[in-house]
C-alpha positions in Angstrom: 63.3 -52.5 -19.1 64.3 -50.8 -15.9 62.5 -47.8 -14.6 61.1 -46.2 -11.4 58.2 -43.9 -10.8 57.4 -41.6 -7.9 55.0 -38.9 -7.0 56.0 -35.3 -5.9 52.8 -33.6 -5.0 50.6 -33.6 -8.1 53.6 -34.5 -10.4 54.6 -38.0 -11.5 58.3 -38.6 -12.2 59.2 -41.4 -14.5 63.0 -42.3 -14.3 64.3 -44.5 -17.1 67.2 -46.5 -15.8 68.6 -47.6 -19.1 71.6 -46.5 -21.1 69.9 -46.7 -24.5 66.3 -45.4 -25.4 65.9 -47.2 -28.7 64.0 -49.9 -30.6 64.8 -52.6 -27.9 62.7 -50.8 -25.3 60.5 -48.3 -27.1 57.5 -50.6 -27.4 57.6 -51.4 -23.7 58.1 -47.8 -22.9 55.1 -46.7 -25.0 52.8 -49.3 -23.3 54.1 -48.2 -19.8 53.5 -44.6 -20.6 50.0 -45.4 -21.8 49.3 -47.3 -18.7 50.6 -44.8 -16.3 49.2 -41.7 -18.0 45.7 -43.0 -19.1 44.9 -45.1 -16.1 46.2 -42.7 -13.4 45.0 -39.6 -15.4 48.4 -37.8 -14.9 48.4 -34.2 -15.8 52.0 -33.2 -14.8 54.6 -35.7 -15.9 58.4 -35.6 -15.8 60.6 -38.1 -17.7 64.0 -38.2 -16.0 66.6 -39.1 -18.7 69.7 -38.8 -16.5 70.7 -42.4 -17.1 70.1 -42.4 -20.9 73.1 -41.9 -23.0 71.7 -42.5 -26.4 68.4 -42.3 -28.2 67.1 -43.2 -31.7 63.9 -42.3 -33.6 61.9 -45.0 -31.9 63.0 -43.6 -28.5 61.8 -40.2 -29.6 58.5 -41.7 -30.8 57.9 -43.2 -27.3 58.5 -39.7 -25.8 56.0 -38.2 -28.3 53.4 -40.9 -27.3 53.8 -39.7 -23.7 53.5 -36.1 -24.8 50.4 -36.7 -26.8 48.6 -38.6 -23.9 49.5 -35.9 -21.3 48.4 -33.1 -23.7 45.0 -35.1 -24.3 44.6 -34.9 -20.5 45.2 -31.1 -20.8 48.4 -31.6 -18.9 52.1 -30.8 -19.2 55.3 -32.9 -19.7 58.9 -32.1 -19.2 62.0 -34.0 -20.1 64.7 -33.6 -17.5 68.5 -34.2 -17.3 68.8 -35.3 -21.0 72.4 -36.0 -22.0 74.0 -33.7 -24.6 73.7 -36.3 -27.2 69.9 -36.7 -26.6 69.4 -33.0 -26.4 71.2 -32.6 -29.7 68.9 -35.2 -31.4 65.8 -33.4 -30.0 67.1 -30.1 -31.4 68.1 -31.7 -34.9 64.6 -33.1 -35.2 63.1 -29.9 -34.1 61.2 -31.7 -31.3 62.3 -28.9 -29.0 59.4 -27.0 -30.4 57.1 -29.7 -29.0 59.1 -31.1 -25.9 60.3 -28.9 -23.1 63.7 -30.0 -21.8 65.1 -28.9 -18.4 68.5 -29.5 -16.9 67.4 -31.2 -13.8 64.3 -32.9 -12.3 64.2 -30.0 -9.7 64.0 -27.5 -12.6 61.3 -29.4 -14.2 59.3 -29.6 -10.9 59.8 -25.8 -10.4 58.7 -25.2 -14.1 55.5 -27.3 -13.6 54.7 -25.6 -10.3 54.6 -22.2 -12.0 52.0 -23.3 -14.6 
């Protein structure tokens, strides 16, 4: 699984450099999120999905794991730059009620700064 993380102020940005967010990487992604979020105690987390073209239910499950951990830390999470396909899946599953999606990483940073 190919990804990179960086810090911008008090916000951690996780960029997934994969075309598909599916069963083949969801287990690895969940454990990576758990490590990053629990060990580092992250309270502002952005998942950059700009490279992801498709996602399945196990991929959504990994995103929900990150959301649950951040929420338990009383933090906030944003999904950034999701493809139209991924955004449609989030809407169909009504996860847009739980997961906030922004158009760009910059929008997500600005959104988290306001809170």
